[in-house]
C-alpha positions in Angstrom: 104.3 93.2 75.5 104.9 92.4 79.1 106.3 88.9 78.5 108.5 90.3 75.7 109.9 93.0 78.0 110.6 90.5 80.7 113.3 89.1 78.3 115.0 92.5 77.9 116.3 93.1 81.4 119.9 93.4 80.3 120.8 97.0 80.0 122.4 97.0 76.6 119.4 95.1 75.0 116.9 97.5 76.7 118.9 100.4 75.3 118.6 98.9 71.8 114.8 98.6 72.2 114.5 102.2 73.6 116.5 103.5 70.7 114.4 101.5 68.2 111.1 102.8 69.7 112.4 106.3 69.8 113.2 106.1 66.0 109.7 104.8 65.2 108.0 107.2 67.6 110.0 110.1 66.0 108.7 109.1 62.6 105.1 109.4 63.9 104.2 105.6 63.6 101.8 104.3 66.1 102.9 107.0 68.5 100.8 105.9 71.5 101.9 102.3 71.3 105.6 103.2 71.2 105.1 105.7 74.0 103.7 102.9 76.1 106.5 100.5 75.0 109.1 103.1 76.0 107.4 103.6 79.3 107.5 99.9 80.0 111.1 99.6 79.0 112.2 102.4 81.3 110.1 101.0 84.1 111.8 97.6 83.7 115.2 99.4 83.8 114.2 101.2 87.0 113.1 98.1 88.9 115.9 95.8 87.7 118.5 97.0 90.3 118.0 96.8 94.0 118.3 100.2 95.8 121.7 100.3 97.5 123.3 102.1 100.4 126.6 102.5 98.8 125.7 103.3 95.2 124.1 106.7 95.0 124.6 106.9 91.3 122.6 103.7 90.6 119.9 104.9 92.9 119.7 108.3 91.2 119.6 106.6 87.8 116.8 104.3 88.9 114.7 107.3 89.9 115.5 109.0 86.6 114.4 105.9 84.7 111.1 105.7 86.6 110.5 109.4 86.0 111.1 109.0 82.3 108.6 106.1 82.3 106.0 108.4 83.8 106.7 111.2 81.3 106.0 108.9 78.4 102.8 107.5 80.0 101.6 111.0 80.7 102.1 111.9 77.1 100.2 108.8 76.0 97.3 109.7 78.2 96.9 113.0 76.4 95.5 111.2 73.3 94.3 107.7 74.0 94.1 105.7 70.8 93.2 102.1 69.9 96.0 101.2 72.2 94.4 102.7 75.3 94.2 99.3 77.0 98.0 99.1 76.9 98.4 102.6 78.3 96.0 101.8 81.2 97.7 98.5 81.9 101.2 100.1 81.8 100.0 102.9 84.1 98.9 100.3 86.6 102.2 98.4 86.3 104.3 101.6 86.6 102.5 102.8 89.7 102.8 99.3 91.2 106.5 99.1 90.5 107.3 102.6 91.8 105.3 102.0 95.0 107.2 98.7 95.5 110.5 100.6 94.9 109.5 103.2 97.5 108.5 100.5 100.0 111.7 98.6 99.4 113.8 101.8 99.9 112.0 102.5 103.2 112.6 98.9 104.3 116.3 99.2 103.6 116.5 102.6 105.3 117.3 104.4 102.0 116.3 108.0 101.4 114.9 109.0 98.0 115.0 112.4 96.2 112.1 114.7 96.9 111.6 115.5 93.2 111.2 111.8 92.3 108.8 111.2 95.2 106.7 114.3 94.5 106.5 113.4 90.8 105.5 109.8 91.6 102.8 111.0 94.0 101.4 113.5 91.6 101.2 110.9 88.8 99.5 108.5 91.2 96.9 111.1 92.2 96.2 112.0 88.5 96.0 108.6 86.9 95.4 105.8 89.5 91.6 106.1 89.9 90.9 106.2 86.1 93.3 103.3 85.4 91.8 101.2 88.2 88.3 101.9 87.0 89.1 101.1 83.4 90.8 97.8 84.4 87.8 96.8 86.5 85.4 97.3 83.6 87.6 95.8 80.9 86.4 92.2 80.6 89.6 91.3 78.6 92.0 92.6 81.1 94.3 90.1 82.8 95.9 92.6 85.2 96.2 91.5 88.8 94.2 94.0 90.8 93.7 91.8 93.9 93.0 93.5 97.2 96.5 92.8 98.5 98.1 94.6 95.6 95.9 97.6 95.6 95.7 98.1 99.4 99.5 98.1 99.5 99.7 100.7 96.7 97.1 102.9 98.4 98.8 102.6 101.8 102.3 103.5 100.4 101.1 106.6 98.6 98.9 107.7 101.5 102.0 107.6 103.8 104.1 109.2 101.2 101.7 112.1 100.9 101.8 112.6 104.7 105.6 112.6 104.6 106.0 115.1 101.8 103.5 117.5 103.4 106.0 117.8 106.3 108.9 118.7 104.0 110.0 122.3 104.5 109.0 124.6 101.7 112.5 125.9 101.0 113.7 122.4 99.9 110.9 121.7 97.5 112.1 121.7 93.9 115.7 120.8 95.0 117.5 117.5 94.8 117.2 116.9 98.6 116.6 113.4 99.9 113.5 112.5 102.0 113.7 110.3 105.0 111.3 107.4 104.6 111.9 105.8 108.0 108.5 106.9 109.4 106.7 104.8 106.9 105.0 101.8 108.5 106.8 99.5 106.1 110.1 100.5 107.7 109.0 99.8 111.3 110.4 96.7 113.1 109.7 94.7 116.2 111.3 91.9 118.2 109.5 88.5 117.9 110.1 85.1 119.4 110.2 82.9 116.3 110.2 79.1 116.3 112.3 77.1 113.8 110.0 75.1 111.6 112.7 73.4 109.4 116.0 74.0 107.7 116.5 74.3 104.0 119.0 75.4 101.4 122.6 74.3 100.7 124.0 72.6 103.8 120.9 73.8 105.8 122.0 77.5 105.4 118.4 78.8 105.7 115.9 78.3 108.6 112.2 78.7 108.0 110.8 80.5 111.1 107.2 80.9 112.3 105.5 83.4 114.6 103.2 81.4 116.8 101.0 84.5 117.4 100.3 85.3 113.8 101.2 82.1 111.8 103.4 84.2 109.5 106.6 82.6 108.3 110.0 84.2 108.0 113.4 83.2 106.5 116.6 83.4 108.6 119.9 82.9 106.7 122.9 81.6 108.6 124.9 84.7 107.7 122.4 86.9 109.4 122.5 84.6 112.5 126.3 84.4 112.5 126.6 88.2 112.4 124.8 88.3 115.7 126.7 85.2 117.0 130.0 87.0 116.4 129.0 89.7 118.8 127.1 87.7 121.3 128.9 84.7 122.9 125.7 83.6 124.7 124.1 82.6 121.4 124.4 78.9 120.4 126.2 78.1 117.2 124.1 77.8 114.1 124.9 74.1 113.7 123.5 73.4 117.2 120.1 74.9 116.5 117.2 72.5 116.2 113.6 72.4 115.0 111.1 74.0 117.5 113.9 76.1 119.1 112.9 79.7 119.6 115.1 82.6 118.5 114.3 86.2 119.2 114.6 88.1 115.9 114.0 91.6 114.6 111.4 91.5 111.9 109.2 94.1 110.2 106.3 95.1 112.3 104.0 94.8 109.3 104.3 91.7 107.1 105.5 93.3 103.9 105.5 90.4 101.4 102.6 88.7 99.6 101.3 85.5 101.2 103.2 83.2 98.9 106.5 84.6 100.1 108.3 85.0 103.5 109.6 88.2 105.1 113.3 88.1 105.8 114.6 88.2 109.4 116.4 91.5 109.8 118.7 90.5 112.7 118.9 88.2 115.7 119.0 89.7 119.2 118.7 86.7 121.5 119.2 83.0 121.6 116.9 80.1 122.3 114.2 80.4 125.0 
């Protein structure tokens, strides 16, 4: 099911699948399976667009799609059938994708609706432990529950719980947006990064390394040139060389998995 849904990212095709599943579910055929399929389709829709500063409608629609996904899963949990493995797996995937969406929003400095965050936290608290336990004991499960994934999910929802507890009582239940800037995933620091090599079309990307941690970062020429246009003391991009040090703003906590690189947020100083 997961590999099939990965081919259905286009909105119109996903809508066709959602309509088809709705027709079958409405006729009472394999209800739990189609509930899970619908949940997966809506979750795919929710994560397919990057949260944006300028497009509030898209952001609100993403949150609505994620919420619908949880609604279907919650209904499927009420009566687990022979398809319970799919329900459990999709619950894990939905919680993982929503936690990543919340983390990404925090990283981009985007506030999210209280109702969506509260709904997501409640679903996590109700179904995470049982889903995780079932996956661990299912010898046929191929779900990735590596420590890096689970620790990130737990950390995100732990911080979210703390943030929501601080929200004033008179705004709960309303469509107010919650500031996520206090999450550790949104915190930045200035690091002296060394250029390891250049890559990309016409060397438009520099691979940077933090000597203190060994973590690697990517610095695109457009990010560098944004700083260069406001700071005449910076050397031109074309004059930068391997082993040169550039002071950059990066996330305080490394937010990607080990196989990927965090992106440099901005440049604050030149070589040193």
